[in-house]
C-alpha positions as CSV (number, residue, x, y, z in Angstrom):
1,X,3.8,8.5,6.4
2,X,0.2,9.1,7.5
3,X,-1.0,12.1,9.4
4,X,-2.0,9.9,12.4
5,X,1.6,8.5,12.6
6,X,3.1,12.0,12.6
7,X,0.7,13.2,15.3
8,X,1.5,10.2,17.4
9,X,5.3,10.8,17.1
10,X,4.9,14.5,18.0
11,X,2.7,13.7,21.0
12,X,5.1,11.0,22.1
13,X,8.1,13.4,21.8
14,X,6.2,16.1,23.9
15,X,5.3,13.6,26.6
16,X,8.8,12.2,26.8
17,X,10.3,15.7,27.0
18,X,8.0,16.7,29.9
19,X,8.5,13.4,31.6
20,X,12.3,13.9,31.6
21,X,11.7,17.4,33.0
22,X,9.6,16.0,35.8
23,X,12.2,13.3,36.6
24,X,14.9,16.0,36.6
25,X,12.9,18.2,38.9
26,X,12.4,15.2,41.3
27,X,16.1,15.4,42.2
28,X,15.7,18.9,43.7
29,X,15.7,18.5,47.5
30,X,12.8,20.9,47.9
31,X,10.3,18.8,45.9
32,X,8.4,15.6,46.7
33,X,8.7,12.2,45.2
34,X,5.5,12.7,43.2
35,X,7.4,14.4,40.5
36,X,9.4,11.2,39.9
37,X,6.3,9.1,39.7
38,X,4.6,11.6,37.3
39,X,7.8,11.7,35.2
40,X,8.1,8.0,34.9
41,X,4.4,7.6,33.9
42,X,4.7,10.4,31.3
43,X,7.8,8.9,29.7
44,X,6.1,5.5,29.7
45,X,3.0,6.8,28.0
46,X,5.3,8.5,25.4
47,X,7.0,5.2,24.6
48,X,3.6,3.5,24.3
49,X,2.5,6.1,21.8
50,X,5.7,5.5,19.8
51,X,5.0,1.8,19.8
52,X,1.4,2.3,18.7
53,X,2.3,4.8,16.0
54,X,4.7,2.2,14.4
55,X,1.9,-0.3,14.3
56,X,-0.4,1.8,12.2
57,X,-0.7,0.4,8.7
58,X,-0.8,2.7,5.7
59,X,-4.3,2.9,4.2
60,X,-3.1,3.5,0.6
61,X,-2.1,0.0,-0.2
62,X,-3.7,-1.3,-3.3
63,X,-4.4,-4.9,-3.6
64,X,-6.6,-7.1,-5.7
65,X,-7.4,-7.5,-9.3
66,X,-7.6,-4.7,-11.8
67,X,-10.4,-4.8,-14.4
68,X,-9.8,-3.0,-17.7
69,X,-13.0,-2.0,-19.5
70,X,-12.8,-0.8,-23.1
71,X,-15.5,1.4,-24.6
72,X,-15.4,1.0,-28.4
73,X,-16.8,4.0,-30.4
74,X,-19.4,3.5,-33.1
75,X,-20.2,0.2,-34.8
76,X,-17.3,-2.1,-34.3
77,X,-17.4,-5.7,-35.6
78,X,-15.2,-8.0,-33.6
79,X,-13.7,-11.0,-35.4
80,X,-12.6,-14.1,-33.5
81,X,-9.0,-14.1,-32.4
82,X,-6.8,-16.8,-33.9
83,X,-3.4,-17.9,-32.7
84,X,-0.5,-16.5,-34.7
85,X,1.2,-19.8,-34.7
86,X,-1.4,-22.6,-35.0
87,X,-4.6,-20.7,-36.0
88,X,-6.6,-22.0,-33.0
89,X,-9.5,-19.9,-31.7
90,X,-8.5,-17.7,-28.7
91,X,-11.1,-16.9,-26.1
92,X,-11.1,-14.1,-23.4
93,X,-9.9,-16.7,-20.8
94,X,-6.7,-17.1,-22.8
95,X,-5.8,-13.4,-22.7
96,X,-4.1,-12.0,-19.6
97,X,-2.7,-8.6,-18.8
98,X,1.0,-8.9,-17.9
99,X,2.9,-5.7,-17.0
100,X,0.2,-3.6,-18.8
101,X,0.4,-5.6,-22.1
102,X,-2.2,-8.1,-23.3
103,X,-0.6,-11.6,-23.5
104,X,-2.1,-14.7,-25.1
105,X,-1.6,-18.2,-23.9
106,X,-2.7,-20.5,-26.7
107,X,-4.4,-23.7,-25.3
108,X,-3.7,-25.6,-28.5
109,X,0.0,-25.1,-29.2
110,X,1.0,-23.7,-25.7
111,X,2.7,-20.6,-27.1
112,X,2.7,-17.3,-25.4
113,X,2.9,-14.0,-27.2
114,X,1.8,-10.4,-26.9
115,X,-1.1,-9.1,-28.9
116,X,-0.1,-6.3,-31.3
117,X,-2.5,-4.1,-33.2
118,X,-1.7,-3.9,-36.9
119,X,-2.2,-0.6,-38.7
120,X,-5.5,-0.3,-40.6
121,X,-4.0,1.4,-43.7
């Protein structure tokens, strides 16, 4: 919950509390009717603040594409990727990140598999 929402709810609770106190005071025979009007307006403003606080959207929503950039150390020679099943050439357009794992969609044999790194020794 954002800080603006919390402040809105606290301010609304204070306004509603004082509005109820003003309405309650209006029933005293020694007071005027202006207490009732002020109380109703204050309670109304409190409920409007609650309504506005519920409309505030959280600003921490993440949306969009995520780009993963890899910085390779030293001199690295990249070979062309070939499909494990048919041996067709795989391009970067055929590799997608799915749930944090690189997945290959072969355009030649239509197979889908995860890229695994083989040990170098």
